C-alpha positions as CSV (number, residue, x, y, z in Angstrom):
1,M,5.2,24.3,47.7
2,L,5.8,21.0,45.6
3,P,9.3,19.9,45.2
4,K,10.8,20.5,41.5
5,Q,10.7,17.3,39.4
6,R,13.8,16.1,37.6
7,V,13.1,14.9,34.4
8,T,16.3,13.5,31.4
9,Y,15.8,13.9,27.7
10,G,18.6,12.3,26.3
11,K,22.1,13.5,28.3
12,R,20.9,16.9,29.4
13,P,18.8,17.1,32.8
14,A,16.0,19.4,32.6
15,T,13.8,20.8,35.5
16,L,9.8,20.9,35.8
17,R,8.2,23.3,38.0
18,K,4.5,23.0,39.2
19,N,2.8,24.9,36.4
20,Q,5.2,23.9,33.2
21,R,4.4,20.8,31.2
22,L,6.4,18.2,29.1
23,A,7.9,19.2,25.8
24,R,5.4,16.9,23.5
25,R,6.6,16.2,19.9
26,E,4.2,17.4,17.3
27,P,2.1,14.8,15.9
28,T,2.7,13.6,12.5
29,L,-0.6,15.0,11.1
30,G,0.4,18.4,11.1
31,R,2.6,20.0,8.8
32,K,4.5,17.2,7.1
33,A,1.4,15.0,6.3
34,P,0.5,16.8,3.3
35,D,4.3,17.0,2.1
36,R,4.8,13.1,2.5
37,F,1.4,12.3,0.8
38,L,2.2,14.7,-2.3
39,L,6.0,13.3,-2.7
40,K,4.6,9.6,-2.5
41,G,1.6,10.3,-4.8
42,S,4.4,11.8,-7.3
43,V,6.3,9.0,-6.9
44,A,3.6,6.5,-7.1
45,G,1.9,8.6,-10.2
46,G,5.3,8.8,-12.3
47,A,5.6,5.4,-12.1
48,T,2.6,4.7,-13.0
49,Y,3.0,6.9,-16.3
50,L,6.5,5.8,-17.1
51,V,4.7,1.9,-16.8
52,Y,1.8,2.9,-19.3
53,D,4.3,5.0,-21.1
54,Q,6.9,2.2,-22.0
55,D,4.1,-0.1,-22.6
56,L,5.7,-2.6,-20.0
57,L,2.3,-4.3,-19.5
58,G,2.0,-5.1,-23.2
59,P,3.5,-7.6,-25.2
60,S,6.7,-9.2,-24.0
61,D,8.7,-7.8,-26.9
62,K,8.4,-4.3,-26.1
63,S,9.0,-5.2,-22.2
64,E,12.4,-6.9,-23.6
65,A,13.2,-3.9,-25.9
66,A,12.7,-1.6,-22.9
67,L,14.7,-3.8,-20.2
68,R,17.5,-3.7,-22.9
69,K,17.5,0.4,-23.4
70,A,17.5,0.2,-19.4
71,Q,20.6,-1.5,-19.1
72,E,22.1,1.0,-22.0
73,V,21.3,3.8,-20.3
74,V,21.2,3.6,-16.4
75,P,25.0,2.6,-15.6
76,P,25.8,5.9,-17.6
77,A,23.5,7.8,-16.0
78,V,24.6,6.8,-12.5
79,H,28.2,7.4,-13.5
80,Q,27.5,10.9,-14.3
81,F,25.5,11.7,-11.3
82,S,28.1,10.2,-8.9
83,Q,30.7,12.2,-10.7
84,Y,28.0,15.4,-10.3
85,V,27.9,14.4,-6.8
86,S,31.4,14.6,-6.1
87,Q,32.5,17.8,-7.9
88,Q,29.6,19.3,-5.7
89,T,30.6,18.1,-2.6
90,G,34.1,17.0,-2.6
91,L,33.5,13.2,-1.4
92,Q,35.2,10.7,-3.6
93,I,32.7,8.2,-4.6
94,P,33.7,4.3,-5.3
95,Q,33.1,3.2,-8.8
96,L,30.3,0.9,-9.2
97,P,30.8,-2.5,-10.4
98,A,29.9,-3.4,-14.4
99,P,26.4,-4.7,-14.4
100,P,26.0,-8.4,-14.8
101,K,25.4,-9.5,-18.2
102,I,21.6,-10.8,-18.3
103,N,20.4,-12.8,-21.5
104,F,17.4,-14.4,-19.9
105,P,14.3,-14.7,-22.4
106,I,11.6,-13.6,-20.8
107,R,8.9,-14.9,-23.4
108,E,10.1,-18.6,-22.8
109,S,10.4,-18.4,-19.0
110,W,7.1,-16.5,-18.8
111,N,5.3,-19.4,-21.1
112,S,7.1,-22.2,-19.5
113,G,5.9,-21.3,-16.3
114,I,2.2,-20.6,-17.2
115,I,2.4,-24.0,-18.8
116,K,3.4,-25.2,-15.8
117,V,0.6,-23.8,-13.5
118,M,-2.1,-24.7,-15.9
119,S,-0.9,-28.0,-15.9
120,A,-1.0,-28.1,-12.3
121,L,-4.4,-26.9,-11.8
122,S,-5.7,-29.2,-14.2
123,A,-4.5,-32.2,-12.4
124,V,-6.0,-30.8,-9.1
125,P,-9.7,-32.6,-9.6
126,S,-8.1,-35.9,-10.5
127,K,-5.5,-35.9,-7.7
128,A,-8.1,-35.0,-5.4
129,Q,-10.5,-37.6,-6.0
130,E,-7.1,-40.3,-6.0
131,Y,-6.1,-38.9,-2.6
132,S,-9.2,-38.9,-1.1
133,R,-9.6,-42.8,-2.3
134,E,-6.4,-43.5,-0.7
135,G,-7.3,-41.3,2.4
136,W,-11.0,-43.3,2.7
137,Q,-9.0,-46.8,2.3
138,Y,-6.7,-45.7,5.1
139,V,-9.4,-45.1,7.8
140,K,-11.4,-48.2,6.8
141,E,-8.6,-50.2,7.3
142,H,-7.6,-48.6,10.4
143,T,-11.0,-48.7,12.2
144,K,-11.5,-52.3,11.9
């Protein structure tokens, strides 16, 4: 007869006999996987629909209007939700600080960024030729 084996999980000791097996955790592909897949899929689908519905990938005027609308709507909604949670749970949720006022011209920044990137890309061939010529001269001078 085999002696009992002592296995500890956390702080409680558990004894195992000859024919007993260790308790195994269920694999993640059990019941929880379809729930997670549906939840992640619905969040991704909702985000895609929101982007399409608000026309965020369209002209920058509409994107700026959507940003202004979000700045007006989100803080009161968060405040209202925190009041609801504090009423339901009895917890006091501290007041969030006011969001900073952002006056950032998206169109101008986007256009200047595109202009800089395109000018850098257009200068690549001439710079590559210049650097290769300098490198070749350096190699010639140091191999003599």
